[in-house]
N, CA and C atoms as an extended XYZ file, in Angstrom:
549
Properties=species:S:1:pos:R:3:atomname:S:1:resname:S:1:resid:I:1 pbc="F F F"
N       109.063      -65.612      -23.934 N   MET     1
C       109.169      -64.210      -24.255 CA  MET     1
C       107.862      -63.676      -24.854 C   MET     1
N       107.266      -64.452      -25.775 N   ILE     2
C       106.012      -64.033      -26.387 CA  ILE     2
C       104.915      -63.968      -25.340 C   ILE     2
N       104.936      -64.890      -24.408 N   LYS     3
C       103.935      -64.912      -23.349 CA  LYS     3
C       104.023      -63.632      -22.519 C   LYS     3
N       105.233      -63.141      -22.250 N   THR     4
C       105.434      -61.921      -21.475 CA  THR     4
C       104.860      -60.722      -22.216 C   THR     4
N       105.131      -60.616      -23.527 N   HIS     5
C       104.590      -59.500      -24.304 CA  HIS     5
C       103.061      -59.544      -24.339 C   HIS     5
N       102.515      -60.719      -24.506 N   ALA     6
C       101.056      -60.859      -24.524 CA  ALA     6
C       100.468      -60.472      -23.174 C   ALA     6
N       101.133      -60.850      -22.104 N   SER     7
C       100.658      -60.493      -20.758 CA  SER     7
C       100.702      -58.990      -20.550 C   SER     7
N       101.779      -58.350      -21.008 N   LEU     8
C       101.889      -56.896      -20.882 CA  LEU     8
C       100.830      -56.189      -21.713 C   LEU     8
N       100.584      -56.678      -22.917 N   LEU     9
C        99.561      -56.089      -23.764 CA  LEU     9
C        98.182      -56.236      -23.126 C   LEU     9
N        97.903      -57.407      -22.588 N   MET    10
C        96.618      -57.640      -21.921 CA  MET    10
C        96.465      -56.727      -20.709 C   MET    10
N        97.521      -56.566      -19.914 N   ALA    11
C        97.477      -55.690      -18.735 CA  ALA    11
C        97.250      -54.246      -19.153 C   ALA    11
N        97.879      -53.806      -20.230 N   ALA    12
C        97.690      -52.438      -20.711 CA  ALA    12
C        96.258      -52.217      -21.177 C   ALA    12
N        95.684      -53.205      -21.866 N   MET    13
C        94.306      -53.068      -22.325 CA  MET    13
C        93.334      -53.018      -21.156 C   MET    13
N        93.591      -53.782      -20.120 N   LEU    14
C        92.702      -53.780      -18.947 CA  LEU    14
C        92.808      -52.490      -18.159 C   LEU    14
N        93.926      -51.785      -18.284 N   ALA    15
C        94.126      -50.555      -17.527 CA  ALA    15
C        93.486      -49.347      -18.194 C   ALA    15
N        92.964      -49.486      -19.409 N   LEU    16
C        92.341      -48.360      -20.079 CA  LEU    16
C        91.167      -47.850      -19.255 C   LEU    16
N        91.024      -46.522      -19.141 N   PRO    17
C        89.980      -45.951      -18.302 CA  PRO    17
C        88.557      -46.261      -18.730 C   PRO    17
N        88.249      -46.256      -20.000 N   THR    18
C        86.885      -46.542      -20.437 CA  THR    18
C        86.925      -47.492      -21.609 C   THR    18
N        85.816      -48.131      -21.837 N   LEU    19
C        85.695      -49.005      -22.999 CA  LEU    19
C        84.836      -48.287      -24.019 C   LEU    19
N        85.493      -47.597      -24.942 N   ALA    20
C        84.765      -46.828      -25.939 CA  ALA    20
C        84.257      -47.745      -27.039 C   ALA    20
N        83.092      -47.401      -27.568 N   MET    21
C        82.492      -48.089      -28.692 CA  MET    21
C        82.429      -49.599      -28.479 C   MET    21
N        81.867      -50.020      -27.378 N   SER    22
C        81.657      -51.435      -27.121 CA  SER    22
C        80.182      -51.660      -26.792 C   SER    22
N        79.800      -52.920      -26.623 N   ASP    23
C        78.407      -53.229      -26.339 CA  ASP    23
C        77.998      -52.892      -24.908 C   ASP    23
N        78.973      -52.673      -24.028 N   THR    24
C        78.688      -52.383      -22.624 CA  THR    24
C        79.586      -51.261      -22.132 C   THR    24
N        78.993      -50.300      -21.443 N   LEU    25
C        79.755      -49.242      -20.769 CA  LEU    25
C        80.066      -49.771      -19.381 C   LEU    25
N        81.347      -49.950      -19.064 N   GLU    26
C        81.727      -50.583      -17.803 CA  GLU    26
C        82.730      -49.743      -17.030 C   GLU    26
N        82.506      -49.670      -15.721 N   LEU    27
C        83.453      -49.076      -14.777 CA  LEU    27
C        83.424      -49.934      -13.517 C   LEU    27
N        84.564      -50.104      -12.863 N   PRO    28
C        84.589      -50.924      -11.656 CA  PRO    28
C        84.113      -50.147      -10.421 C   PRO    28
N        83.748      -50.876       -9.385 N   ALA    29
C        83.404      -50.255       -8.102 CA  ALA    29
C        84.617      -49.466       -7.629 C   ALA    29
N        84.399      -48.377       -6.938 N   ASP    30
C        85.424      -47.462       -6.427 CA  ASP    30
C        86.123      -46.655       -7.505 C   ASP    30
N        85.696      -46.768       -8.775 N   ALA    31
C        86.242      -45.909       -9.825 CA  ALA    31
C        85.808      -44.479       -9.527 C   ALA    31
N        86.640      -43.523       -9.892 N   THR    32
C        86.276      -42.115       -9.733 CA  THR    32
C        86.180      -41.469      -11.104 C   THR    32
N        85.230      -40.539      -11.244 N   VAL    33
C        85.067      -39.748      -12.460 CA  VAL    33
C        84.903      -38.290      -12.065 C   VAL    33
N        85.486      -37.397      -12.854 N   ASP    34
C        85.356      -35.963      -12.604 CA  ASP    34
C        84.066      -35.451      -13.230 C   ASP    34
N        83.321      -34.636      -12.485 N   VAL    35
C        82.052      -34.093      -12.963 CA  VAL    35
C        81.886      -32.644      -12.495 C   VAL    35
N        80.893      -31.996      -13.080 N   GLN    36
C        80.463      -30.658      -12.673 CA  GLN    36
C        78.940      -30.614      -12.738 C   GLN    36
N        78.336      -29.720      -11.955 N   VAL    37
C        76.892      -29.497      -12.070 CA  VAL    37
C        76.651      -28.659      -13.317 C   VAL    37
N        75.469      -28.785      -13.903 N   ILE    38
C        75.112      -27.995      -15.092 CA  ILE    38
C        74.707      -26.579      -14.679 C   ILE    38
N        73.905      -26.485      -13.628 N   ASP    39
C        73.444      -25.186      -13.110 CA  ASP    39
C        73.931      -25.021      -11.677 C   ASP    39
N        73.962      -23.799      -11.204 N   VAL    40
C        74.364      -23.526       -9.824 CA  VAL    40
C        73.465      -24.313       -8.871 C   VAL    40
N        74.089      -24.988       -7.925 N   LEU    41
C        73.357      -25.724       -6.889 CA  LEU    41
C        73.487      -24.933       -5.600 C   LEU    41
N        72.359      -24.488       -5.058 N   THR    42
C        72.352      -23.718       -3.811 CA  THR    42
C        71.446      -24.416       -2.813 C   THR    42
N        71.988      -24.680       -1.622 N   LEU    43
C        71.214      -25.273       -0.533 CA  LEU    43
C        71.338      -24.381        0.694 C   LEU    43
N        70.299      -24.414        1.541 N   SER    44
C        70.294      -23.613        2.772 CA  SER    44
C        69.427      -24.319        3.807 C   SER    44
N        69.351      -23.760        4.983 N   ALA    45
C        68.490      -24.329        6.026 CA  ALA    45
C        67.025      -24.320        5.578 C   ALA    45
N        66.636      -23.336        4.791 N   GLN    46
C        65.262      -23.251        4.290 CA  GLN    46
C        65.016      -24.231        3.130 C   GLN    46
N        66.041      -24.540        2.373 N   ALA    47
C        65.945      -25.477        1.243 CA  ALA    47
C        67.137      -26.431        1.329 C   ALA    47
N        67.063      -27.421        2.261 N   PRO    48
C        68.218      -28.288        2.503 CA  PRO    48
C        68.372      -29.468        1.536 C   PRO    48
N        67.467      -29.579        0.573 N   LYS    49
C        67.503      -30.738       -0.321 CA  LYS    49
C        67.092      -30.328       -1.725 C   LYS    49
N        67.707      -30.984       -2.724 N   ARG    50
C        67.303      -30.740       -4.105 CA  ARG    50
C        67.421      -32.046       -4.882 C   ARG    50
N        66.329      -32.415       -5.527 N   ASN    51
C        66.294      -33.625       -6.344 CA  ASN    51
C        66.581      -33.278       -7.801 C   ASN    51
N        66.928      -34.282       -8.559 N   ASP    52
C        67.141      -34.150       -9.998 CA  ASP    52
C        68.209      -33.124      -10.371 C   ASP    52
N        69.334      -33.183       -9.682 N   VAL    53
C        70.477      -32.332      -10.005 CA  VAL    53
C        71.148      -32.940      -11.241 C   VAL    53
N        71.416      -32.112      -12.256 N   VAL    54
C        72.010      -32.590      -13.498 CA  VAL    54
C        73.512      -32.315      -13.488 C   VAL    54
N        74.292      -33.368      -13.787 N   LEU    55
C        75.750      -33.289      -13.814 CA  LEU    55
C        76.255      -33.714      -15.189 C   LEU    55
N        77.481      -33.325      -15.500 N   HIS    56
C        78.112      -33.818      -16.729 CA  HIS    56
C        79.583      -34.112      -16.438 C   HIS    56
N        80.169      -35.069      -17.174 N   PRO    57
C        81.570      -35.427      -16.934 CA  PRO    57
C        82.524      -34.357      -17.448 C   PRO    57
N        83.703      -34.327      -16.843 N   VAL    58
C        84.754      -33.401      -17.228 CA  VAL    58
C        85.996      -34.222      -17.542 C   VAL    58
N        86.642      -33.916      -18.637 N   ALA    59
C        87.846      -34.654      -19.043 CA  ALA    59
C        89.097      -34.011      -18.444 C   ALA    59
N        90.179      -34.750      -18.502 N   ASP    60
C        91.509      -34.262      -18.113 CA  ASP    60
C        91.636      -33.891      -16.641 C   ASP    60
N        90.991      -34.636      -15.764 N   GLY    61
C        91.117      -34.392      -14.330 CA  GLY    61
C        91.999      -35.450      -13.690 C   GLY    61
N        91.862      -35.589      -12.388 N   ASP    62
C        92.654      -36.551      -11.629 CA  ASP    62
C        91.905      -37.847      -11.349 C   ASP    62
N        90.762      -38.040      -11.969 N   ALA    63
C        89.947      -39.227      -11.715 CA  ALA    63
C        90.615      -40.474      -12.292 C   ALA    63
N        90.219      -41.620      -11.760 N   SER    64
C        90.783      -42.885      -12.233 CA  SER    64
C        90.189      -43.323      -13.570 C   SER    64
N        88.988      -42.853      -13.904 N   HIS    65
C        88.301      -43.251      -15.125 CA  HIS    65
C        87.604      -42.044      -15.739 C   HIS    65
N        87.110      -42.218      -16.951 N   ALA    66
C        86.375      -41.157      -17.638 CA  ALA    66
C        85.111      -41.740      -18.245 C   ALA    66
N        84.090      -40.930      -18.287 N   LEU    67
C        82.853      -41.275      -18.970 CA  LEU    67
C        82.908      -40.672      -20.368 C   LEU    67
N        82.077      -41.149      -21.289 N   PRO    68
C        82.036      -40.509      -22.607 CA  PRO    68
C        81.748      -39.015      -22.471 C   PRO    68
N        82.220      -38.245      -23.430 N   GLU    69
C        82.077      -36.788      -23.385 CA  GLU    69
C        80.614      -36.349      -23.304 C   GLU    69
N        79.748      -37.050      -24.024 N   TYR    70
C        78.344      -36.670      -24.076 CA  TYR    70
C        77.540      -37.524      -23.095 C   TYR    70
N        77.530      -37.091      -21.843 N   CYS    71
C        76.833      -37.808      -20.767 CA  CYS    71
C        76.109      -36.802      -19.884 C   CYS    71
N        75.003      -37.244      -19.311 N   VAL    72
C        74.367      -36.515      -18.221 CA  VAL    72
C        74.085      -37.521      -17.119 C   VAL    72
N        74.301      -37.074      -15.896 N   LEU    73
C        74.018      -37.885      -14.718 CA  LEU    73
C        72.972      -37.140      -13.911 C   LEU    73
N        72.076      -37.874      -13.294 N   ILE    74
C        71.028      -37.274      -12.469 CA  ILE    74
C        71.237      -37.741      -11.038 C   ILE    74
N        71.171      -36.778      -10.109 N   GLY    75
C        71.382      -37.115       -8.715 CA  GLY    75
C        70.558      -36.252       -7.781 C   GLY    75
N        70.758      -36.492       -6.505 N   ASP    76
C        70.087      -35.727       -5.449 CA  ASP    76
C        71.147      -35.116       -4.547 C   ASP    76
N        70.851      -33.942       -4.022 N   ALA    77
C        71.772      -33.266       -3.110 CA  ALA    77
C        71.027      -32.914       -1.835 C   ALA    77
N        71.753      -33.006       -0.724 N   ARG    78
C        71.151      -32.586        0.552 CA  ARG    78
C        72.234      -31.977        1.426 C   ARG    78
N        71.811      -31.079        2.249 N   LEU    79
C        72.704      -30.389        3.171 CA  LEU    79
C        72.947      -31.272        4.386 C   LEU    79
N        74.208      -31.391        4.788 N   ASP    80
C        74.587      -32.167        5.961 CA  ASP    80
C        75.651      -31.375        6.707 C   ASP    80
N        75.197      -30.573        7.651 N   GLY    81
C        76.133      -29.702        8.369 CA  GLY    81
C        76.697      -28.664        7.416 C   GLY    81
N        78.005      -28.668        7.261 N   GLU    82
C        78.678      -27.721        6.377 CA  GLU    82
C        79.081      -28.366        5.048 C   GLU    82
N        78.458      -29.467        4.707 N   ARG    83
C        78.796      -30.168        3.472 CA  ARG    83
C        77.543      -30.440        2.639 C   ARG    83
N        77.748      -30.529        1.325 N   ILE    84
C        76.686      -30.936        0.414 CA  ILE    84
C        76.932      -32.403        0.077 C   ILE    84
N        75.958      -33.237        0.413 N   ARG    85
C        76.036      -34.668        0.085 CA  ARG    85
C        75.297      -34.875       -1.230 C   ARG    85
N        75.999      -35.365       -2.225 N   LEU    86
C        75.428      -35.537       -3.543 CA  LEU    86
C        75.586      -36.991       -3.969 C   LEU    86
N        74.485      -37.626       -4.345 N   THR    87
C        74.509      -39.011       -4.814 CA  THR    87
C        73.794      -39.077       -6.162 C   THR    87
N        74.180      -40.057       -6.985 N   THR    88
C        73.581      -40.185       -8.312 CA  THR    88
C        72.749      -41.456       -8.411 C   THR    88
N        71.779      -41.421       -9.328 N   GLN    89
C        70.916      -42.572       -9.560 CA  GLN    89
C        70.953      -43.057      -11.000 C   GLN    89
N        71.128      -42.145      -11.958 N   SER    90
C        71.039      -42.561      -13.360 CA  SER    90
C        71.991      -41.763      -14.243 C   SER    90
N        72.275      -42.342      -15.403 N   LEU    91
C        73.059      -41.635      -16.403 CA  LEU    91
C        72.627      -42.054      -17.786 C   LEU    91
N        72.848      -41.150      -18.730 N   THR    92
C        72.637      -41.419      -20.143 CA  THR    92
C        73.848      -40.871      -20.874 C   THR    92
N        74.473      -41.721      -21.700 N   CYS    93
C        75.673      -41.327      -22.429 CA  CYS    93
C        75.510      -41.670      -23.905 C   CYS    93
N        76.108      -40.841      -24.738 N   ILE    94
C        76.199      -41.121      -26.163 CA  ILE    94
C        77.679      -41.115      -26.503 C   ILE    94
N        78.163      -42.250      -26.962 N   GLU    95
C        79.565      -42.414      -27.361 CA  GLU    95
C        79.608      -42.313      -28.876 C   GLU    95
N        80.440      -41.422      -29.403 N   THR    96
C        80.513      -41.258      -30.854 CA  THR    96
C        81.904      -41.580      -31.363 C   THR    96
N        81.923      -42.095      -32.572 N   GLU    97
C        83.176      -42.332      -33.286 CA  GLU    97
C        82.866      -42.172      -34.761 C   GLU    97
N        83.315      -41.062      -35.327 N   GLY    98
C        82.972      -40.764      -36.715 CA  GLY    98
C        81.482      -40.550      -36.842 C   GLY    98
N        80.860      -41.262      -37.782 N   SER    99
C        79.415      -41.121      -37.967 CA  SER    99
C        78.638      -42.145      -37.147 C   SER    99
N        79.326      -42.978      -36.399 N   GLU   100
C        78.680      -44.003      -35.578 CA  GLU   100
C        78.446      -43.467      -34.162 C   GLU   100
N        77.348      -43.876      -33.544 N   SER   101
C        77.087      -43.486      -32.157 CA  SER   101
C        76.402      -44.634      -31.423 C   SER   101
N        76.695      -44.705      -30.148 N   GLU   102
C        76.093      -45.714      -29.280 CA  GLU   102
C        75.491      -45.010      -28.079 C   GLU   102
N        74.343      -45.508      -27.610 N   ILE   103
C        73.636      -44.903      -26.483 CA  ILE   103
C        73.648      -45.878      -25.317 C   ILE   103
N        73.978      -45.344      -24.133 N   TYR   104
C        73.955      -46.123      -22.899 CA  TYR   104
C        73.097      -45.350      -21.899 C   TYR   104
N        72.137      -46.027      -21.299 N   SER   105
C        71.279      -45.377      -20.324 CA  SER   105
C        70.932      -46.386      -19.240 C   SER   105
N        71.127      -45.986      -17.979 N   GLY   106
C        70.831      -46.909      -16.895 CA  GLY   106
C        71.099      -46.300      -15.531 C   GLY   106
N        71.196      -47.165      -14.550 N   GLU   107
C        71.385      -46.742      -13.159 CA  GLU   107
C        72.870      -46.681      -12.818 C   GLU   107
N        73.210      -45.722      -11.960 N   ILE   108
C        74.570      -45.594      -11.452 CA  ILE   108
C        74.472      -45.206       -9.980 C   ILE   108
N        75.243      -45.879       -9.160 N   SER   109
C        75.280      -45.573       -7.736 CA  SER   109
C        76.655      -44.985       -7.427 C   SER   109
N        76.687      -43.671       -7.257 N   ALA   110
C        77.946      -42.980       -6.994 CA  ALA   110
C        77.684      -41.814       -6.053 C   ALA   110
N        78.728      -41.387       -5.351 N   ALA   111
C        78.612      -40.278       -4.405 CA  ALA   111
C        79.778      -39.314       -4.593 C   ALA   111
N        79.522      -38.042       -4.295 N   ALA   112
C        80.538      -36.997       -4.435 CA  ALA   112
C        81.499      -37.018       -3.252 C   ALA   112
N        82.771      -36.909       -3.587 N   TYR   113
C        83.830      -36.812       -2.579 CA  TYR   113
C        84.642      -35.562       -2.855 C   TYR   113
N        85.020      -34.877       -1.785 N   ASP   114
C        85.790      -33.648       -1.917 CA  ASP   114
C        87.269      -33.960       -2.039 C   ASP   114
N        88.070      -32.942       -2.323 N   THR   115
C        89.515      -33.125       -2.466 CA  THR   115
C        90.172      -33.603       -1.176 C   THR   115
N        89.496      -33.408       -0.036 N   ASP   116
C        90.039      -33.892        1.241 CA  ASP   116
C        89.773      -35.387        1.440 C   ASP   116
N        89.080      -36.021        0.462 N   GLY   117
C        88.810      -37.447        0.534 CA  GLY   117
C        87.565      -37.803        1.320 C   GLY   117
N        86.889      -36.812        1.887 N   ASN   118
C        85.688      -37.066        2.677 CA  ASN   118
C        84.431      -37.037        1.806 C   ASN   118
N        83.433      -37.806        2.253 N   PHE   119
C        82.141      -37.855        1.576 CA  PHE   119
C        81.481      -36.491        1.673 C   PHE   119
N        80.958      -36.005        0.576 N   GLY   120
C        80.308      -34.699        0.544 CA  GLY   120
C        81.289      -33.615        0.144 C   GLY   120
N        80.736      -32.483       -0.234 N   LEU   121
C        81.544      -31.365       -0.701 CA  LEU   121
C        81.500      -30.219        0.295 C   LEU   121
N        82.659      -29.746        0.665 N   ALA   122
C        82.759      -28.603        1.585 CA  ALA   122
C        82.507      -27.340        0.769 C   ALA   122
N        81.241      -26.989        0.612 N   ALA   123
C        80.864      -25.871       -0.249 CA  ALA   123
C        80.029      -24.835        0.503 C   ALA   123
N        80.150      -24.803        1.831 N   CYS   124
C        79.324      -23.909        2.635 CA  CYS   124
C        80.182      -22.836        3.308 C   CYS   124
N        79.625      -21.615        3.313 N   GLN   125
C        80.243      -20.503        4.026 CA  GLN   125
C        79.121      -19.683        4.652 C   GLN   125
N        79.180      -19.536        5.952 N   ASP   126
C        78.185      -18.751        6.693 CA  ASP   126
C        76.748      -19.189        6.410 C   ASP   126
N        76.525      -20.494        6.337 N   GLY   127
C        75.180      -21.028        6.133 CA  GLY   127
C        74.723      -21.048        4.693 C   GLY   127
N        75.499      -20.443        3.792 N   ASP   128
C        75.161      -20.449        2.372 CA  ASP   128
C        75.991      -21.528        1.685 C   ASP   128
N        75.328      -22.518        1.123 N   CYS   129
C        76.020      -23.628        0.471 CA  CYS   129
C        75.767      -23.535       -1.026 C   CYS   129
N        76.850      -23.387       -1.771 N   ARG   130
C        76.724      -23.117       -3.205 CA  ARG   130
C        77.780      -23.897       -3.966 C   ARG   130
N        77.328      -24.569       -5.028 N   LEU   131
C        78.222      -25.324       -5.904 CA  LEU   131
C        78.061      -24.770       -7.318 C   LEU   131
N        79.068      -24.018       -7.817 N   PRO   132
C        78.958      -23.426       -9.155 CA  PRO   132
C        79.311      -24.432      -10.252 C   PRO   132
N        78.830      -24.214      -11.472 N   PRO   133
C        79.089      -25.138      -12.582 CA  PRO   133
C        80.571      -25.324      -12.915 C   PRO   133
N        81.394      -24.343      -12.645 N   GLU   134
C        82.810      -24.461      -12.998 CA  GLU   134
C        83.630      -25.239      -11.963 C   GLU   134
N        83.037      -25.628      -10.856 N   GLN   135
C        83.761      -26.386       -9.828 CA  GLN   135
C        83.707      -27.880      -10.136 C   GLN   135
N        84.877      -28.464      -10.358 N   THR   136
C        84.972      -29.895      -10.640 CA  THR   136
C        85.114      -30.658       -9.336 C   THR   136
N        84.431      -31.797       -9.251 N   PHE   137
C        84.563      -32.684       -8.096 CA  PHE   137
C        84.468      -34.113       -8.596 C   PHE   137
N        84.741      -35.062       -7.717 N   GLN   138
C        84.745      -36.457       -8.126 CA  GLN   138
C        83.569      -37.228       -7.565 C   GLN   138
N        83.061      -38.126       -8.399 N   LEU   139
C        82.083      -39.113       -7.973 CA  LEU   139
C        82.820      -40.429       -7.834 C   LEU   139
N        82.538      -41.160       -6.760 N   ARG   140
C        83.114      -42.491       -6.564 CA  ARG   140
C        81.990      -43.503       -6.660 C   ARG   140
N        82.157      -44.482       -7.527 N   LEU   141
C        81.140      -45.507       -7.722 CA  LEU   141
C        81.064      -46.433       -6.519 C   LEU   141
N        79.846      -46.707       -6.080 N   ALA   142
C        79.624      -47.604       -4.944 CA  ALA   142
C        79.627      -49.061       -5.383 C   ALA   142
N        79.356      -49.298       -6.675 N   SER   143
C        79.335      -50.668       -7.198 CA  SER   143
C        79.749      -50.641       -8.661 C   SER   143
N        80.006      -51.819       -9.206 N   ASP   144
C        80.373      -51.912      -10.619 CA  ASP   144
C        79.278      -51.297      -11.482 C   ASP   144
N        79.694      -50.680      -12.567 N   LEU   145
C        78.762      -50.131      -13.540 CA  LEU   145
C        78.885      -50.957      -14.810 C   LEU   145
N        77.796      -51.508      -15.269 N   ALA   146
C        77.767      -52.264      -16.517 CA  ALA   146
C        76.428      -51.990      -17.186 C   ALA   146
N        76.434      -51.102      -18.182 N   ILE   147
C        75.205      -50.713      -18.873 CA  ILE   147
C        75.306      -51.161      -20.323 C   ILE   147
N        74.339      -51.954      -20.734 N   GLU   148
C        74.298      -52.456      -22.103 CA  GLU   148
C        73.932      -51.325      -23.068 C   GLU   148
N        74.448      -51.438      -24.269 N   GLN   149
C        74.133      -50.485      -25.320 CA  GLN   149
C        72.641      -50.525      -25.620 C   GLN   149
N        72.029      -49.364      -25.801 N   GLN   150
C        70.600      -49.246      -26.085 CA  GLN   150
C        70.366      -49.210      -27.597 C   GLN   150
N        69.140      -49.478      -27.981 N   ASP   151
C        68.757      -49.353      -29.383 CA  ASP   151
C        68.906      -47.895      -29.796 C   ASP   151
N        69.406      -47.668      -31.007 N   ASN   152
C        69.625      -46.313      -31.494 CA  ASN   152
C        68.905      -46.146      -32.837 C   ASN   152
N        67.626      -45.701      -32.810 N   PRO   153
C        66.862      -45.549      -34.054 CA  PRO   153
C        67.518      -44.554      -35.018 C   PRO   153
N        68.168      -43.533      -34.508 N   ALA   154
C        68.819      -42.547      -35.377 CA  ALA   154
C        69.929      -43.200      -36.189 C   ALA   154
N        70.638      -44.165      -35.611 N   ALA   155
C        71.707      -44.860      -36.333 CA  ALA   155
C        71.131      -45.635      -37.519 C   ALA   155
N        69.981      -46.265      -37.322 N   ARG   156
C        69.344      -47.002      -38.429 CA  ARG   156
C        68.912      -46.045      -39.536 C   ARG   156
N        68.361      -44.895      -39.162 N   ILE   157
C        67.929      -43.899      -40.153 CA  ILE   157
C        69.147      -43.391      -40.926 C   ILE   157
N        70.238      -43.098      -40.229 N   ASN   158
C        71.450      -42.624      -40.897 CA  ASN   158
C        72.017      -43.683      -41.836 C   ASN   158
N        71.948      -44.945      -41.430 N   GLU   159
C        72.420      -46.030      -42.283 CA  GLU   159
C        71.581      -46.093      -43.565 C   GLU   159
N        70.270      -45.933      -43.436 N   GLN   160
C        69.402      -45.941      -44.605 CA  GLN   160
C        69.722      -44.756      -45.523 C   GLN   160
N        70.024      -43.598      -44.940 N   ARG   161
C        70.389      -42.430      -45.751 CA  ARG   161
C        71.684      -42.678      -46.520 C   ARG   161
N        72.676      -43.273      -45.829 N   ARG   162
C        73.946      -43.559      -46.502 CA  ARG   162
C        73.731      -44.529      -47.648 C   ARG   162
N        72.884      -45.540      -47.446 N   GLU   163
C        72.592      -46.495      -48.512 CA  GLU   163
C        71.869      -45.812      -49.664 C   GLU   163
N        70.985      -44.865      -49.351 N   ALA   164
C        70.228      -44.163      -50.392 CA  ALA   164
C        71.139      -43.303      -51.250 C   ALA   164
N        72.208      -42.794      -50.684 N   GLU   165
C        73.143      -41.954      -51.427 CA  GLU   165
C        74.124      -42.784      -52.241 C   GLU   165
N        74.202      -44.075      -51.953 N   GLY   166
C        75.131      -44.943      -52.664 CA  GLY   166
C        74.394      -45.904      -53.564 C   GLY   166
N        74.963      -47.083      -53.703 N   ALA   167
C        74.389      -48.094      -54.592 CA  ALA   167
C        73.773      -49.233      -53.796 C   ALA   167
N        73.350      -48.957      -52.582 N   GLY   168
C        72.792      -49.998      -51.719 CA  GLY   168
C        71.405      -50.422      -52.143 C   GLY   168
N        70.918      -51.484      -51.529 N   VAL   169
C        69.591      -52.037      -51.803 CA  VAL   169
C        68.503      -51.012      -51.497 C   VAL   169
N        68.718      -50.202      -50.465 N   ALA   170
C        67.694      -49.243      -50.059 CA  ALA   170
C        67.762      -47.951      -50.868 C   ALA   170
N        68.503      -47.968      -51.970 N   ASN   171
C        68.681      -46.771      -52.775 CA  ASN   171
C        67.393      -46.437      -53.526 C   ASN   171
N        66.704      -45.364      -53.139 N   PRO   172
C        65.432      -45.027      -53.786 CA  PRO   172
C        65.598      -44.162      -55.028 C   PRO   172
N        66.820      -43.913      -55.479 N   ILE   173
C        67.035      -43.035      -56.638 CA  ILE   173
C        66.568      -43.774      -57.895 C   ILE   173
N        65.644      -43.204      -58.638 N   PRO   174
C        65.119      -43.885      -59.838 CA  PRO   174
C        66.141      -43.903      -60.959 C   PRO   174
N        65.921      -44.819      -61.871 N   ALA   175
C        66.784      -44.917      -63.049 CA  ALA   175
C        66.583      -43.693      -63.918 C   ALA   175
N        67.492      -43.485      -64.878 N   GLU   176
C        67.385      -42.368      -65.807 CA  GLU   176
C        66.061      -42.500      -66.567 C   GLU   176
N        65.268      -41.475      -66.560 N   ALA   177
C        63.992      -41.473      -67.269 CA  ALA   177
C        63.681      -40.043      -67.659 C   ALA   177
N        62.938      -39.871      -68.757 N   PRO   178
C        62.606      -38.498      -69.152 CA  PRO   178
C        61.685      -37.864      -68.118 C   PRO   178
N        61.805      -36.579      -67.963 N   ASP   179
C        60.958      -35.820      -67.040 CA  ASP   179
C        59.559      -35.756      -67.624 C   ASP   179
N        58.529      -36.163      -66.852 N   PRO   180
C        57.157      -36.154      -67.377 CA  PRO   180
C        56.690      -34.763      -67.778 C   PRO   180
N        57.309      -33.746      -67.262 N   GLY   181
C        56.889      -32.376      -67.592 CA  GLY   181
C        57.460      -31.895      -68.910 C   GLY   181
N        58.449      -32.637      -69.474 N   ASP   182
C        59.034      -32.243      -70.753 CA  ASP   182
C        58.221      -32.823      -71.903 C   ASP   182
N        57.475      -32.022      -72.627 N   ASP   183
C        56.675      -32.479      -73.785 CA  ASP   183
C        57.099      -31.786      -75.017 C   ASP   183
């Protein structure tokens, strides 16, 4: 009986969409995440390609997984017939919990899929292809994502500040002494 409960608990933990506040940001291949562009993306026959498109994750969608709230993804978009093909190369995320934060930055191989399940986004009308920031779409990962936590110099500075305000070793507050200006 105990073995069954432990197995169920383990299965529930493995089914969690993201691993928050861990040493590695991980998502499996074929995971989907909901995203939006930051700025309007417009492609045409005269400008059929755009590099360095900035995306951010969106919560509460139909995706299988979620990225931390504070993330940016960088990708490229190109026109393909009546669809916008969008692929990503990199992401940077900051995961926060209270006063603690972790930074993840690395490569991601994912592509945009429309609600019809096809690769690319059906965002073209009469030769004008436009993707507004409020339109949510899904990225599907082409391979596993495993990004190690990066060094966070700001976290060390904040830790030193907290120690300075308390009774820690790094506390630079001097002992009680008369003010040299008082004569």
